C-alpha positions in Angstrom: -4.5 9.0 -4.8 -6.4 7.7 -7.9 -4.8 9.0 -11.1 -7.2 11.5 -12.9 -5.3 10.8 -16.2 -7.3 7.7 -16.7 -10.4 9.8 -17.3 -8.9 10.9 -20.6 -8.9 7.3 -21.9 -12.0 7.6 -24.2 -10.7 10.7 -25.8 -7.2 9.4 -26.4 -8.5 6.1 -27.7 -10.6 8.0 -30.3 -7.3 9.6 -31.5 -5.4 6.3 -31.6 -6.5 5.2 -35.1 -5.1 8.3 -37.0 -1.9 8.0 -35.0 -1.6 4.4 -36.0 -2.1 5.3 -39.7 0.5 8.0 -39.5 3.0 5.5 -38.0 2.2 3.0 -40.7 3.1 5.7 -43.3 6.4 6.3 -41.6 7.6 3.1 -40.0 10.9 4.7 -38.9 9.0 6.8 -36.4 8.9 5.2 -32.9 5.4 4.3 -32.0 5.7 5.9 -28.6 7.3 9.1 -27.5 9.5 9.7 -24.5 8.1 12.6 -22.3 4.6 11.8 -23.6 3.8 8.1 -23.4 6.5 7.4 -20.8 9.0 9.3 -18.7 12.6 8.4 -18.2 13.4 8.6 -14.4 16.1 11.1 -13.6 17.7 8.5 -11.3 17.2 4.9 -12.2 16.3 2.5 -9.4 18.2 -0.8 -9.2 15.8 -3.7 -9.7 15.5 -6.9 -7.6 15.4 -9.4 -10.4 18.9 -9.7 -12.0 18.8 -11.1 -15.5 15.2 -10.1 -16.0 13.5 -6.9 -17.3 11.4 -5.9 -14.3 7.9 -4.5 -14.7 6.3 -3.0 -11.5 2.7 -2.2 -11.0 2.0 0.1 -8.0 -1.7 0.1 -7.1 -4.3 0.5 -4.3 -7.2 -1.9 -3.9 -9.5 1.0 -3.4 -8.5 2.8 -6.6 -11.2 2.7 -9.3 -8.6 3.2 -12.0 -6.5 0.3 -10.7 -9.6 -1.8 -10.6 -10.4 -0.9 -14.2 -6.8 -1.7 -15.3 -6.8 -5.1 -13.6 -8.4 -7.0 -16.6 -5.6 -5.6 -18.9 -3.0 -6.7 -16.4 -4.4 -10.2 -16.3 -4.5 -10.4 -20.1 -1.0 -9.1 -20.5 0.3 -11.6 -17.9 -1.0 -14.4 -20.1 1.6 -13.4 -22.8 4.3 -11.9 -20.6 7.7 -12.6 -22.2 9.9 -15.1 -20.3 12.6 -12.4 -19.9 10.3 -10.3 -17.8 9.6 -10.3 -14.1 6.3 -8.8 -13.0 6.0 -7.3 -9.5 3.0 -5.9 -7.8 3.4 -3.3 -5.0 0.4 -2.2 -3.0 1.3 1.3 -1.9 -0.2 3.0 1.2 -0.2 6.8 0.7 -2.5 7.2 3.7 -3.8 5.3 6.7 -6.9 4.1 4.7 -4.7 2.6 2.1 -2.9 0.4 4.6 -5.9 -2.0 4.9 -5.5 -3.3 1.3 -1.7 -3.3 1.4 -1.6 -5.3 4.5 -4.2 -7.7 3.1 -2.0 -8.2 0.0 1.1 -9.0 2.0 -0.8 -11.3 4.3 -2.2 -13.2 1.4 1.3 -13.4 -0.1 2.7 -14.7 3.2 -0.1 -17.3 3.5 0.4 -18.5 0.0 -3.1 -17.6 -1.2 -2.4 -14.5 -3.2 -3.2 -16.0 -6.6 -6.7 -17.0 -5.6 -7.4 -13.9 -3.3 -6.1 -11.0 -5.4 -8.9 -10.7 -7.9 -11.8 -11.4 -5.4 -10.2 -9.0 -3.0 -10.2 -6.2 -5.6 -13.9 -6.9 -6.3 -14.8 -7.1 -2.7 -13.1 -3.8 -1.9 -15.2 -2.1 -4.6 -18.5 -3.9 -4.2 -18.7 -4.5 -0.5 -16.4 -1.8 0.8 -14.3 -3.8 3.3 -13.6 -1.2 6.0 -11.4 -2.8 8.7 -9.4 -5.8 9.8 -12.5 -7.7 10.9 -14.1 -7.3 7.5 -10.9 -8.6 5.9 -10.7 -11.5 8.3 -14.2 -12.5 7.5 -13.5 -12.2 3.7 -10.4 -14.4 4.0 -12.3 -17.0 6.0 -14.9 -17.1 3.1 -12.0 -18.1 0.9 -10.7 -20.8 3.2 -8.1 -18.9 5.3 -8.1 -19.3 9.0 -9.0 -16.0 10.6 -6.3 -16.3 13.3 -3.7 -17.1 10.7 -4.8 -14.1 8.7 -4.7 -11.7 11.6 -1.2 -12.9 12.5 0.1 -12.3 9.0 -1.8 -9.0 8.7 0.1 -7.6 11.7 3.4 -9.5 11.3 6.9 -7.9 11.2 7.2 -9.2 7.7 4.1 -7.3 6.6 5.4 -4.1 8.4 8.7 -4.4 6.6 7.1 -4.9 3.2 4.8 -2.1 3.7 7.6 0.3 4.5 9.7 -0.9 1.6 6.8 -0.5 -0.9 6.2 3.1 0.2 10.0 3.8 0.0 10.1 2.5 -3.5 7.1 4.6 -4.5 9.1 7.7 -3.2 12.2 6.7 -5.1 10.2 6.2 -8.3 8.5 9.6 -7.7 5.1 7.9 -7.8 2.3 10.3 -6.7 -0.8 8.5 -8.1 -1.9 5.0 -9.0 -2.0 2.9 -11.0 1.7 3.4 -11.9 3.8 1.1 -14.0 7.6 1.2 -13.9 9.7 -0.6 -16.5 13.1 -1.8 -15.4 13.6 0.8 -12.8 14.0 3.4 -15.6 10.6 4.4 -17.1 7.3 5.6 -15.7 4.6 4.7 -18.2 2.0 7.4 -18.6 -0.2 6.3 -21.6 -3.7 4.9 -21.6 -2.1 2.3 -24.0 -0.3 1.1 -20.9 0.8 -2.3 -21.9 1.5 -1.5 -25.5 4.0 1.0 -24.1 5.3 -1.6 -21.7 5.9 -4.1 -24.5 7.7 -1.4 -26.5 10.0 -0.6 -23.6 10.7 -4.2 -22.9 11.9 -4.7 -26.5 13.9 -1.5 -26.2 15.5 -2.7 -22.9 16.2 -6.2 -24.3 18.0 -4.7 -27.3 20.2 -2.4 -25.1 23.7 -3.4 -24.2 23.5 -5.9 -21.4 19.8 -6.3 -21.9 
């Protein structure tokens, strides 16, 4: 379900300046607070990228908050540290969510995800793609054969990835999107999402074995 916390963004941003001034006055104070800006998971989840600090974004193409976050994701990726692996997981908390998740995995399997992801987000919100036929037509508009899309959309690989993504969401305790998990340990819960992510990346890199 879309995360109602994002509606607090304007209010919290208005408070950001005095907080920044307070931090400048006391540089020993960590800029972000555990339990407020991020939550440490009670049971860490092993990552799939050994040697890298993993950042996972869980999202739904139909989520307005995920759509609003996407420009920040793209901007952050331009400067992502080399020691970080970024992973997107399209979750499907209900039958209506499966449409976008399957489209994501189909695009990934067909090698067109980089050019499809952003337009698909926009199409989901502007044109309200409602079923497999709508998606097949959309993919065809972007140069993907409809039969190839349909095969990937319903493939065993897509089914497996769909189940695994939902299982990971359960293991991380994710109940709303967008959700960002850092290194299988931290659930970021601040409107200053990627500032907190960068803070946690530095923290993880400095940790023993980081």
